[in-house]
C-alpha positions as CSV (number, residue, x, y, z in Angstrom):
1,M,-46.2,1.0,67.0
2,Q,-45.9,1.4,70.8
3,H,-49.3,2.9,71.7
4,V,-52.9,1.9,70.7
5,V,-56.0,4.0,71.4
6,A,-59.6,3.2,70.6
7,N,-62.9,5.0,70.9
8,P,-65.7,3.7,73.3
9,N,-67.5,1.5,70.7
10,G,-64.2,0.1,69.4
11,K,-64.8,1.2,65.8
12,I,-62.0,3.7,65.6
13,W,-58.4,2.8,66.3
14,A,-55.2,4.8,66.4
15,F,-51.7,3.3,66.3
16,I,-49.1,5.7,67.5
17,A,-45.3,5.5,67.0
18,G,-43.0,5.6,69.9
19,I,-41.4,8.9,69.0
20,M,-44.8,10.6,69.6
21,E,-46.2,11.7,72.9
22,Y,-50.0,11.7,72.9
23,E,-53.0,12.9,74.9
24,V,-56.6,11.7,74.2
25,I,-58.7,14.9,73.9
26,R,-62.1,13.3,73.1
27,E,-63.5,9.8,72.9
28,E,-66.8,9.9,71.1
29,E,-69.0,7.4,69.3
30,Q,-68.2,8.9,65.9
31,M,-64.9,10.6,66.5
32,L,-61.6,10.0,68.3
33,T,-59.5,13.1,68.9
34,I,-55.8,12.9,70.0
35,K,-53.2,15.6,70.5
36,L,-49.8,14.3,69.2
37,H,-46.4,15.8,70.2
38,N,-43.4,14.9,68.1
39,I,-40.5,14.7,70.6
40,N,-37.8,15.1,68.0
41,L,-39.3,18.1,66.2
42,G,-41.1,19.7,69.1
43,L,-44.3,20.0,67.1
44,E,-47.9,19.5,68.2
45,V,-50.9,18.6,66.0
46,L,-54.5,17.6,66.8
47,I,-55.7,14.5,65.0
48,S,-59.4,13.6,64.7
49,L,-60.3,10.1,63.3
50,V,-63.9,9.8,62.1
51,Y,-66.2,6.9,61.5
52,A,-69.6,8.6,61.0
53,K,-73.1,7.2,61.4
54,C,-75.0,6.2,58.2
55,T,-78.0,8.5,58.7
56,Q,-78.3,12.3,58.4
57,G,-79.8,12.8,61.8
58,E,-77.2,10.8,63.6
59,R,-74.4,12.7,61.9
60,L,-75.6,16.0,63.3
61,Q,-73.9,15.3,66.6
62,L,-70.6,14.7,64.8
63,W,-70.9,18.1,63.0
64,E,-71.5,19.8,66.3
65,S,-68.5,18.1,67.9
66,M,-66.3,19.1,65.0
67,Y,-67.4,22.7,65.2
68,D,-66.7,22.8,69.0
69,L,-63.2,21.5,68.3
70,A,-62.6,24.0,65.5
71,T,-63.5,26.9,67.7
72,T,-61.5,25.8,70.7
73,T,-58.2,24.5,69.3
74,N,-55.2,26.7,68.6
75,I,-52.8,24.2,67.0
76,P,-52.8,22.5,63.5
77,W,-55.8,20.2,63.2
78,L,-56.0,17.2,60.9
79,I,-59.3,15.4,60.5
80,G,-60.3,12.5,58.3
81,E,-61.3,8.9,57.7
82,D,-64.9,7.8,57.0
83,F,-67.6,10.5,57.0
84,N,-70.2,8.3,55.3
85,V,-71.2,11.3,53.1
86,I,-69.7,13.2,50.2
87,S,-69.1,16.9,49.6
88,N,-70.2,16.8,45.9
89,S,-71.9,14.4,43.5
90,E,-68.8,14.0,41.4
91,E,-67.2,12.0,44.3
92,K,-69.8,9.2,43.9
93,L,-69.3,6.5,41.3
94,R,-72.2,4.1,42.0
95,G,-74.6,2.9,44.6
96,Q,-77.5,4.7,46.2
97,Q,-78.7,8.1,45.0
98,V,-77.0,11.2,46.5
99,I,-79.2,13.0,49.0
100,E,-78.6,16.7,48.5
101,S,-79.6,17.7,52.1
102,E,-76.8,15.4,53.4
103,V,-74.3,16.9,51.1
104,R,-75.4,20.4,52.3
105,D,-75.0,19.4,55.9
106,F,-71.4,18.2,55.3
107,N,-70.5,21.3,53.3
108,H,-71.9,23.5,56.0
109,C,-69.7,21.8,58.6
110,I,-66.6,22.1,56.4
111,S,-67.3,25.8,55.9
112,V,-68.1,26.5,59.6
113,C,-65.0,24.7,60.8
114,N,-62.9,26.4,58.1
115,L,-61.5,23.1,56.9
116,E,-59.6,22.6,53.6
117,D,-59.3,19.3,51.6
118,K,-55.5,19.0,51.2
119,V,-55.3,15.3,50.3
120,L,-53.1,15.0,47.2
121,E,-52.1,11.4,47.1
122,I,-54.0,8.3,48.3
123,E,-52.7,4.7,48.1
124,H,-55.0,1.7,48.8
125,L,-53.4,-1.0,50.9
126,V,-54.3,-4.7,50.8
127,R,-57.8,-5.6,51.8
128,S,-57.8,-8.6,54.2
129,G,-60.9,-10.1,55.6
130,W,-62.7,-6.7,56.2
131,D,-65.2,-4.6,54.3
132,H,-63.0,-1.5,54.5
133,T,-59.8,-1.0,52.7
134,P,-56.9,0.6,54.7
135,L,-55.4,3.7,53.2
136,S,-51.9,5.2,53.2
137,I,-52.4,8.9,52.9
138,T,-49.8,11.7,52.2
139,F,-50.9,15.2,53.1
140,K,-49.3,18.3,51.4
141,T,-50.1,21.9,51.6
142,S,-48.7,25.2,50.5
143,A,-49.2,28.7,51.9
144,E,-51.1,31.0,49.5
145,K,-51.1,34.8,50.0
146,V,-54.7,36.1,49.9
147,I,-55.2,39.9,49.6
148,K,-58.4,40.9,51.3
149,P,-60.1,44.2,50.4
150,F,-60.3,46.8,53.2
151,R,-63.7,47.5,54.6
152,F,-64.6,50.4,56.8
153,L,-67.1,49.5,59.5
154,I,-69.3,52.3,60.7
155,F,-69.4,51.2,64.3
156,W,-65.7,51.7,64.6
157,V,-66.2,55.5,65.1
158,K,-68.2,54.8,68.3
159,E,-65.1,53.2,69.9
160,N,-63.1,55.7,72.0
161,S,-59.7,54.6,70.7
162,F,-60.7,55.0,67.0
163,M,-59.5,58.6,66.6
164,E,-56.3,57.8,68.4
165,V,-55.5,55.1,65.8
166,I,-56.1,57.6,63.0
167,R,-53.9,60.4,64.6
168,N,-51.1,58.0,65.4
169,H,-50.8,56.6,61.8
170,W,-51.9,59.5,59.5
171,K,-48.4,60.6,59.0
172,A,-45.3,60.1,56.9
173,D,-41.6,60.3,57.7
174,F,-40.5,61.6,54.2
175,E,-41.3,64.5,51.8
176,R,-42.8,63.7,48.4
177,D,-45.5,64.6,46.0
178,P,-48.8,65.3,47.9
179,F,-50.6,62.4,46.1
180,I,-47.8,59.9,47.1
181,L,-47.9,61.2,50.7
182,F,-51.7,60.8,50.8
183,H,-51.5,57.2,49.4
184,H,-48.8,56.3,51.9
185,K,-50.8,57.7,54.9
186,L,-54.0,56.0,53.7
187,K,-52.2,52.7,53.5
188,R,-50.7,53.1,57.0
189,V,-54.1,53.9,58.5
190,K,-55.8,51.0,56.7
191,R,-53.2,48.5,58.0
192,A,-53.5,50.0,61.5
193,L,-57.3,49.9,61.6
194,T,-57.4,46.3,60.4
195,Q,-55.1,45.2,63.2
196,W,-56.9,47.4,65.7
197,S,-60.3,46.0,64.7
198,K,-59.1,42.4,65.1
199,E,-57.7,43.2,68.6
200,T,-60.8,45.2,69.7
201,F,-63.7,43.3,68.1
202,G,-62.3,40.0,66.8
203,N,-62.9,38.6,63.4
204,I,-66.3,40.1,62.7
205,F,-66.9,38.7,59.2
206,Q,-65.9,35.2,60.1
207,E,-68.1,35.2,63.2
208,I,-71.1,36.3,61.2
209,V,-70.6,33.6,58.5
210,T,-70.0,31.0,61.3
211,L,-73.2,31.9,63.1
212,K,-75.3,31.7,59.9
213,E,-73.9,28.3,59.1
214,I,-74.5,27.0,62.7
215,I,-78.1,28.3,62.5
216,K,-78.6,26.1,59.3
217,I,-77.3,23.1,61.1
218,H,-79.5,23.7,64.2
219,E,-82.5,24.2,62.0
220,I,-82.0,20.8,60.4
221,E,-81.3,19.2,63.8
222,F,-84.6,20.7,65.2
223,E,-86.5,19.5,62.1
224,V,-85.2,16.0,62.5
225,N,-85.6,15.9,66.3
226,P,-87.9,18.7,67.5
227,T,-87.0,18.7,71.3
228,G,-87.0,21.6,73.7
229,G,-83.2,21.4,73.9
230,N,-82.7,21.6,70.1
231,R,-85.1,24.6,70.0
232,E,-83.2,26.3,72.7
233,K,-79.9,25.9,70.9
234,L,-81.4,27.2,67.7
235,Q,-82.9,30.3,69.4
236,K,-79.7,31.0,71.3
237,T,-77.6,31.0,68.0
238,Q,-80.2,33.2,66.3
239,A,-80.1,35.7,69.2
240,D,-76.2,35.7,69.0
241,L,-76.4,36.7,65.3
242,K,-78.7,39.7,66.1
243,K,-76.3,41.1,68.7
């Protein structure tokens, strides 16, 4: 290891191999985020190492930081370590009782950040004079093709370029049975409208889901710490959802 990076309170450490170029993106009390560049492969990835606080209220700042990263990064993002909370009761073997509101907070954050648990293999290393056991983790993932149903959005017709998209794609370059031609044209238009909608309006459905999840987090944050700043964040997100 040729490079060592730590967060401000010294509770999160990263040891980086010499073949990796790195840039520290965020140094926070509960999370250390580094952008790594593999020189040999020419690949970039964002790594966030987490050592979360033990209380529900203190972890809210971590959830907000994670959401901010999720909405601003455009490269692969790997996040892990110690969140001090579980995503379901089956993960807990013993100890204190599971607090459902803490589990909900964590799952809201996972959903809002569009994260997936892709850990398939974990090997515990030797514990040596410390109350945390180091882990050697192997991550694997596979691409899965998801077919989403087509949804016609009524506000599309108010956009000036809507009819142009229809005219340009309601056609076929072959002669067949009328039913086959109709199916072919409809498929072309659906595909064109889907792409046009993303380019014109963005991912509408994901934005709505994300705002609803963020509102839930801000509601909990305001309940735990009812300050003017927290009220303002909650009201702003609620207003964004109504737009």
